[in-house]
C-alpha distance (Angstrom), angle and dihedral (degrees) to the residues before:
residue distance angle dihedral
M1 . . .
H2 3.79 . .
N3 3.75 115.6 .
E4 3.77 110.6 -179.8
G5 3.79 95.9 155.8
R6 3.81 92.8 -63.6
T7 3.76 124.2 117.9
V8 3.78 135.4 -166.0
D9 3.79 109.2 -107.3
L10 3.77 132.4 -159.1
R11 3.80 92.2 -110.8
Q12 3.80 90.6 58.9
L13 3.80 91.0 49.1
Q14 3.81 91.6 47.6
Y15 3.81 91.1 50.9
F16 3.80 90.4 47.0
V17 3.81 93.7 51.2
V18 3.80 94.2 47.0
A19 3.83 92.1 46.6
A20 3.81 90.7 48.1
R21 3.78 91.5 52.4
A22 3.81 94.1 43.8
E23 3.80 93.1 43.9
H24 3.81 85.4 -148.9
F25 3.81 129.5 81.7
T26 3.82 96.5 -149.7
R27 3.81 93.2 51.0
A28 3.80 90.8 44.9
A29 3.80 90.9 51.0
A30 3.82 90.0 51.0
Q31 3.82 90.7 51.0
L32 3.81 89.6 50.5
N33 3.82 93.7 43.9
V34 3.81 92.3 -124.3
V35 3.78 132.1 116.6
Q36 3.79 115.7 -94.0
S37 3.81 92.5 -119.0
A38 3.84 90.8 58.6
L39 3.79 91.0 51.0
S40 3.80 91.6 47.2
S41 3.81 91.7 48.6
A42 3.79 92.7 49.7
I43 3.80 92.5 49.0
K44 3.81 91.5 46.2
A45 3.82 89.4 51.9
L46 3.80 89.8 49.7
E47 3.82 90.8 50.7
E48 3.80 90.1 49.8
E49 3.80 92.4 48.4
L50 3.80 91.2 50.1
D51 3.81 91.7 39.5
A52 3.80 90.3 -133.6
P53 3.80 136.1 98.7
L54 3.80 109.7 -115.0
F55 3.80 98.7 -172.9
I56 3.77 138.3 40.7
R57 3.80 101.7 -140.2
S58 3.77 126.7 -149.7
T59 3.79 130.6 165.9
R60 3.81 92.8 -99.5
K61 3.79 105.8 34.9
V62 3.78 146.5 -11.0
R63 3.77 128.4 -118.9
L64 3.77 128.3 -162.5
T65 3.78 120.7 -106.8
A66 3.81 119.9 -141.2
A67 3.80 88.3 -92.7
G68 3.81 89.6 50.1
R69 3.80 92.4 50.9
A70 3.80 90.7 49.7
L71 3.79 92.2 48.9
L72 3.80 93.0 47.4
E73 3.81 91.3 60.7
R74 3.81 93.5 58.0
P75 3.83 99.1 59.1
K76 3.82 90.3 43.8
R77 3.81 91.5 53.3
C78 3.81 92.7 43.7
W79 3.82 92.8 48.5
K80 3.80 90.8 49.1
R81 3.82 90.8 51.5
L82 3.80 92.1 47.8
R83 3.80 92.1 49.8
M84 3.79 91.1 48.9
R85 3.80 92.9 48.4
A86 3.77 91.6 48.0
G87 3.79 91.7 46.9
L88 3.80 90.9 -120.5
F89 3.76 120.0 137.4
M90 3.78 98.2 174.5
M91 3.77 96.0 155.1
S92 3.80 97.1 52.4
P93 3.79 132.1 47.6
M94 3.78 120.2 -108.2
P95 3.78 109.9 -88.8
K96 3.79 116.2 -111.9
V97 3.78 116.6 -117.9
A98 3.78 115.4 -130.6
G99 3.79 112.1 -107.2
S100 3.80 95.0 15.4
R101 3.76 123.1 124.1
S102 3.76 121.6 -137.5
E103 3.77 115.7 -128.1
P104 3.81 118.4 -125.5
């Protein structure tokens, strides 16, 4: 990994995760409310920092490389741990407790 004073930042990881899920840089940029060139630049900088291509790019979509798939698992695990520690389960509904009644 190259480390010439640069560091991976949360914005780069956020852009990477959204682009990986969207499989399309333009759609990912729209979801993030940024221009596509900013998203592309951030991902390119991340790839340079990690010294590994994260996406296989085509004119219609992007696919993750093996390095991209490996990197995608880390933010997902970290986010899950953070949500659990904070007591936030934003992505899933609150579980129902047996025998409890829901209020109207």
